[in-house]
Residue frames as a rotation matrix with the C-alpha (Angstrom) as fourth column:
MET 1
0.543 0.823 0.166 73.07
0.535 -0.186 -0.824 117.12
-0.648 0.536 -0.542 -12.00
MET 2
-0.552 -0.738 0.388 74.49
0.764 -0.260 0.591 118.43
-0.335 0.623 0.707 -15.36
GLN 3
0.365 0.628 -0.688 73.57
0.151 -0.769 -0.622 121.82
-0.919 0.123 -0.375 -16.65
ALA 4
0.501 -0.159 0.851 73.67
0.864 0.042 -0.501 122.79
0.044 0.986 0.159 -20.32
MET 5
-0.320 -0.709 -0.628 76.29
0.559 -0.676 0.479 125.34
-0.765 -0.197 0.614 -21.09
PRO 6
0.660 0.521 -0.541 75.42
-0.153 -0.611 -0.777 128.25
-0.735 0.596 -0.324 -23.40
PRO 7
0.772 -0.358 0.526 76.90
0.635 0.382 -0.672 127.94
0.040 0.852 0.522 -26.81
PRO 8
-0.236 -0.952 -0.196 80.38
0.892 -0.292 0.345 129.44
-0.386 -0.093 0.918 -27.42
ALA 9
-0.114 0.083 -0.990 80.50
0.034 -0.996 -0.087 133.21
-0.993 -0.043 0.110 -28.21
ALA 10
-0.902 -0.336 -0.269 81.18
-0.251 -0.098 0.963 132.39
-0.350 0.937 0.004 -31.89
TYR 11
-0.741 0.655 0.150 77.62
0.629 0.599 0.496 130.97
0.235 0.462 -0.855 -32.14
HIS 12
-0.083 0.737 -0.671 75.83
0.689 -0.443 -0.573 133.91
-0.720 -0.510 -0.471 -30.77
CYS 13
-0.158 0.082 0.984 74.30
0.891 -0.417 0.178 136.25
0.425 0.905 -0.007 -33.34
VAL 14
-0.799 -0.107 -0.592 74.03
0.378 -0.855 -0.355 139.98
-0.468 -0.508 0.723 -33.10
LYS 15
0.277 0.961 -0.009 70.92
0.592 -0.178 -0.786 141.96
-0.757 0.212 -0.618 -33.89
PRO 16
0.190 -0.157 0.969 70.91
0.968 -0.133 -0.212 143.67
0.162 0.979 0.127 -37.30
ASP 17
0.662 0.139 0.736 70.73
0.165 -0.986 0.038 147.13
0.731 0.096 -0.676 -35.64
ALA 18
0.816 -0.453 -0.359 73.45
0.432 0.064 0.899 146.42
-0.384 -0.889 0.248 -33.04
PRO 19
0.632 -0.661 -0.405 76.74
-0.665 -0.731 0.153 148.36
-0.397 0.172 -0.902 -33.32
GLU 20
-0.206 -0.762 0.614 78.59
-0.280 0.647 0.709 145.08
-0.938 -0.026 -0.346 -33.86
ALA 21
0.359 0.453 0.816 76.61
0.641 0.515 -0.569 144.39
-0.678 0.728 -0.106 -37.02
THR 22
0.904 0.006 -0.428 77.85
-0.228 -0.841 -0.491 147.55
-0.363 0.541 -0.758 -38.57
GLY 23
0.101 -0.979 -0.177 81.41
-0.951 -0.147 0.273 146.25
-0.293 0.140 -0.946 -38.65
ALA 24
0.412 0.129 0.902 80.52
-0.120 0.989 -0.087 142.68
-0.903 -0.073 0.423 -39.73
LYS 25
-0.594 -0.660 -0.459 82.59
-0.642 0.045 0.766 141.09
-0.485 0.750 -0.450 -42.48
MET 26
0.663 0.714 -0.225 80.89
-0.706 0.498 -0.503 139.26
-0.247 0.492 0.835 -45.33
VAL 27
-0.423 -0.770 0.477 82.37
-0.616 0.631 0.472 135.76
-0.665 -0.094 -0.741 -45.80
VAL 28
0.640 0.567 -0.519 81.95
-0.764 0.397 -0.509 133.83
-0.083 0.722 0.687 -49.01
THR 29
-0.291 -0.674 0.679 83.22
-0.456 0.721 0.521 130.21
-0.841 -0.158 -0.517 -49.29
VAL 30
0.550 0.368 -0.750 83.45
-0.835 0.199 -0.514 128.60
-0.040 0.908 0.417 -52.70
SER 31
-0.289 -0.663 0.691 84.48
-0.443 0.732 0.517 125.03
-0.849 -0.156 -0.505 -53.55
GLY 32
0.848 0.520 -0.105 84.73
-0.351 0.402 -0.846 122.86
-0.397 0.754 0.523 -56.61
GLU 33
0.724 -0.556 0.408 87.03
0.684 0.653 -0.325 121.13
-0.086 0.515 0.853 -59.15
VAL 34
0.068 -0.859 -0.507 90.58
0.615 -0.364 0.700 122.52
-0.786 -0.359 0.503 -59.16
ALA 35
-0.708 -0.292 0.643 90.54
0.706 -0.291 0.645 123.71
-0.002 0.911 0.412 -62.80
THR 36
0.137 0.866 0.481 87.18
0.740 -0.412 0.531 125.32
0.658 0.283 -0.697 -62.46
MET 37
0.713 0.059 -0.698 88.20
0.633 -0.481 0.606 127.08
-0.301 -0.875 -0.380 -59.27
ALA 38
-0.403 -0.899 -0.169 91.37
0.665 -0.415 0.620 128.46
-0.628 0.137 0.766 -60.90
ALA 39
-0.576 0.237 0.782 89.21
0.650 -0.446 0.615 129.96
0.495 0.863 0.103 -63.67
PHE 40
0.552 0.817 -0.170 86.77
0.711 -0.354 0.608 131.33
0.436 -0.456 -0.776 -61.07
LEU 41
0.361 -0.456 -0.813 89.56
0.683 -0.465 0.564 133.06
-0.636 -0.759 0.144 -59.11
THR 42
-0.704 -0.619 0.348 90.91
0.691 -0.484 0.537 134.70
-0.165 0.618 0.768 -62.23
GLU 43
-0.289 0.688 0.665 87.56
0.472 -0.502 0.724 136.16
0.833 0.524 -0.180 -63.00
ALA 44
0.510 0.526 -0.681 86.86
0.839 -0.130 0.529 136.95
0.189 -0.841 -0.507 -59.27
LYS 45
-0.455 -0.812 -0.366 89.61
0.857 -0.510 0.065 139.56
-0.240 -0.284 0.928 -59.38
LYS 46
-0.378 0.436 0.817 86.99
0.398 -0.720 0.568 142.01
0.836 0.540 0.099 -60.82
TRP 47
0.734 0.660 0.157 85.63
0.091 -0.324 0.942 142.28
0.673 -0.677 -0.298 -57.26
SER 48
-0.242 -0.968 0.069 88.57
0.172 -0.113 -0.979 143.82
0.955 -0.225 0.194 -55.50
ASN 49
0.159 0.332 0.930 86.50
-0.865 -0.408 0.293 144.30
0.476 -0.851 0.222 -52.31
PHE 50
0.981 0.182 0.059 86.97
-0.189 0.871 0.454 140.56
0.031 -0.457 0.889 -51.67
LYS 51
0.015 -0.997 0.079 90.19
-0.982 -0.030 -0.188 139.37
0.190 -0.075 -0.979 -50.23
LEU 52
0.371 0.053 -0.927 91.32
-0.175 0.984 -0.014 135.72
0.912 0.168 0.374 -50.37
GLN 53
0.358 -0.179 0.916 91.68
-0.928 -0.177 0.328 134.52
0.103 -0.968 -0.229 -46.67
ALA 54
-0.078 -0.380 0.922 92.15
-0.470 0.829 0.302 130.81
-0.879 -0.410 -0.243 -47.19
ASP 55
0.347 0.114 -0.931 92.88
-0.915 0.257 -0.310 128.48
0.204 0.960 0.194 -50.07
ALA 56
-0.387 -0.485 0.784 93.08
-0.643 0.751 0.148 124.65
-0.661 -0.447 -0.602 -49.56
GLN 57
0.013 0.256 -0.967 92.73
-0.881 0.460 0.109 121.47
0.473 0.850 0.231 -51.63
SER 58
-0.506 -0.184 0.843 91.70
-0.640 0.734 -0.224 118.05
-0.577 -0.653 -0.490 -50.75
ASN 59
-0.327 0.390 0.861 90.82
0.413 0.878 -0.241 114.97
-0.850 0.277 -0.448 -52.92
GLY 60
-0.632 0.008 0.775 90.66
0.773 -0.065 0.632 117.04
0.055 0.998 0.035 -56.08
ILE 61
0.467 0.847 0.252 88.44
0.765 -0.530 0.365 119.71
0.443 0.023 -0.896 -54.59
ARG 62
-0.648 -0.725 0.235 89.61
0.561 -0.662 -0.496 123.27
0.515 -0.190 0.836 -53.98
PHE 63
0.460 0.758 -0.462 88.16
0.881 -0.324 0.345 125.43
0.112 -0.566 -0.817 -51.20
VAL 64
-0.626 -0.601 0.497 88.52
0.504 -0.798 -0.331 129.20
0.595 0.043 0.802 -50.94
ARG 65
0.293 0.657 -0.695 87.29
0.934 -0.352 0.062 131.61
-0.204 -0.667 -0.716 -48.32
MET 66
-0.524 -0.314 0.792 86.94
0.581 -0.812 0.063 135.27
0.623 0.492 0.608 -49.31
THR 67
-0.015 0.503 -0.864 86.02
0.921 -0.331 -0.208 138.11
-0.390 -0.798 -0.458 -47.04
ALA 68
-0.442 -0.029 0.897 84.81
0.454 -0.869 0.196 141.71
0.773 0.494 0.397 -47.69
SER 69
-0.995 0.090 -0.036 83.58
-0.025 -0.596 -0.803 144.48
-0.094 -0.798 0.595 -45.41
GLY 70
-0.364 0.931 0.028 79.88
0.738 0.307 -0.601 144.66
-0.568 -0.198 -0.799 -44.55
SER 71
0.111 0.382 -0.917 79.70
-0.179 -0.900 -0.397 147.85
-0.978 0.208 -0.032 -46.60
THR 72
-0.868 -0.450 0.207 80.46
0.056 0.325 0.944 145.96
-0.493 0.831 -0.257 -49.89
PRO 73
-0.394 0.765 -0.510 77.83
-0.898 -0.439 0.035 146.79
-0.197 0.471 0.860 -52.47
TYR 74
0.206 0.542 0.815 75.26
-0.278 0.831 -0.482 144.06
-0.938 -0.127 0.322 -53.04
ARG 75
0.867 0.083 -0.491 76.03
-0.498 0.127 -0.858 144.13
-0.009 0.988 0.151 -56.84
ASP 76
-0.093 -0.976 -0.198 79.62
-0.909 0.165 -0.383 143.09
0.406 0.144 -0.902 -56.01
ILE 77
-0.501 0.002 0.865 78.44
-0.624 0.692 -0.363 140.29
-0.600 -0.722 -0.345 -53.69
GLY 78
0.521 0.774 0.361 75.90
-0.221 0.530 -0.819 139.10
-0.825 0.347 0.447 -56.14
GLY 79
0.606 -0.358 -0.711 78.37
-0.771 -0.045 -0.635 139.33
0.195 0.933 -0.304 -59.03
LEU 80
-0.469 -0.860 0.200 80.92
-0.880 0.438 -0.182 137.10
0.069 -0.261 -0.963 -57.15
ILE 81
-0.323 0.455 0.830 78.21
-0.348 0.759 -0.551 134.57
-0.880 -0.467 -0.087 -56.21
TYR 82
0.730 0.632 -0.259 76.73
-0.438 0.142 -0.888 134.59
-0.524 0.762 0.380 -59.71
THR 83
0.194 -0.738 -0.646 80.17
-0.918 0.095 -0.384 133.90
0.345 0.668 -0.659 -61.26
ALA 84
-0.731 -0.405 0.550 80.59
-0.611 0.747 -0.262 130.92
-0.305 -0.527 -0.793 -58.90
GLN 85
-0.002 0.818 0.576 77.10
-0.242 0.558 -0.794 129.55
-0.970 -0.141 0.197 -59.54
VAL 86
0.653 0.222 -0.724 77.48
-0.735 -0.043 -0.676 129.83
-0.181 0.974 0.135 -63.36
ARG 87
-0.211 -0.852 -0.480 80.53
-0.839 0.410 -0.358 127.58
0.502 0.327 -0.801 -63.03
GLN 88
0.582 0.615 -0.532 78.43
-0.213 0.747 0.630 125.22
0.785 -0.253 0.565 -60.93
LEU 89
-0.618 -0.770 -0.158 80.66
0.080 0.139 -0.987 125.71
0.782 -0.623 -0.025 -57.82
THR 90
0.210 0.648 -0.732 79.34
0.849 0.252 0.466 125.35
0.486 -0.719 -0.497 -54.34
VAL 91
-0.526 -0.322 0.787 78.86
0.050 -0.935 -0.350 128.71
0.849 -0.145 0.508 -52.63
THR 92
0.283 0.605 -0.744 77.94
0.929 0.021 0.370 129.63
0.239 -0.796 -0.556 -49.07
MET 93
-0.355 -0.387 0.851 77.80
0.143 -0.922 -0.360 133.14
0.924 -0.006 0.382 -47.55
ASN 94
0.485 0.535 -0.692 77.50
0.813 0.017 0.583 134.34
0.323 -0.845 -0.427 -44.07
SER 95
0.485 -0.314 0.816 78.78
-0.195 -0.949 -0.249 137.16
0.852 -0.038 -0.522 -41.82
GLU 96
0.008 -0.507 -0.862 81.26
0.889 0.398 -0.226 137.48
0.458 -0.765 0.454 -38.94
PRO 97
-0.860 0.245 0.447 79.90
-0.161 0.701 -0.695 137.98
-0.483 -0.670 -0.563 -36.41
PRO 98
-0.690 0.668 0.279 76.70
0.685 0.478 0.549 136.21
0.233 0.570 -0.788 -37.43
ILE 99
-0.848 0.516 0.125 73.72
-0.527 -0.845 -0.089 138.56
0.060 -0.142 0.988 -37.83
CYS 100
-0.613 0.696 0.374 70.44
0.114 0.546 -0.830 137.29
-0.782 -0.466 -0.414 -36.41
GLY 101
0.386 0.913 -0.133 67.93
-0.050 -0.123 -0.991 136.55
-0.921 0.389 -0.002 -39.12
MET 102
0.235 -0.355 -0.905 70.48
-0.960 -0.232 -0.158 136.39
-0.154 0.905 -0.396 -41.96
GLU 103
0.868 0.179 0.464 70.33
-0.140 0.983 -0.116 132.98
-0.477 0.036 0.878 -43.51
GLU 104
-0.309 -0.946 0.094 73.46
-0.317 0.196 0.928 131.19
-0.897 0.257 -0.360 -44.72
ASN 105
-0.510 0.026 0.860 73.66
0.763 0.474 0.439 130.44
-0.397 0.880 -0.261 -48.52
């Protein structure tokens, strides 16, 4: 008889009031056309709280992953996301570790 295994620890969320949630990182992933992404990254330097963690390109699409501390002001997070959306780039946001009840995007 087979038993289902619990999901890996990476898929477990922490409660918003848990100590682990206090130290959570905000992760924003943005993708789009190479030239548009270059312009976005130039403008994104305004939000120095965000650090570029990964930058890759495939089939003419550039993907970047940026992280910031969980204490980053909402105006900075919103500003970065708005800048990407104005350029019609694809944006997702989540936290590490995942916080229960926080929706991606």
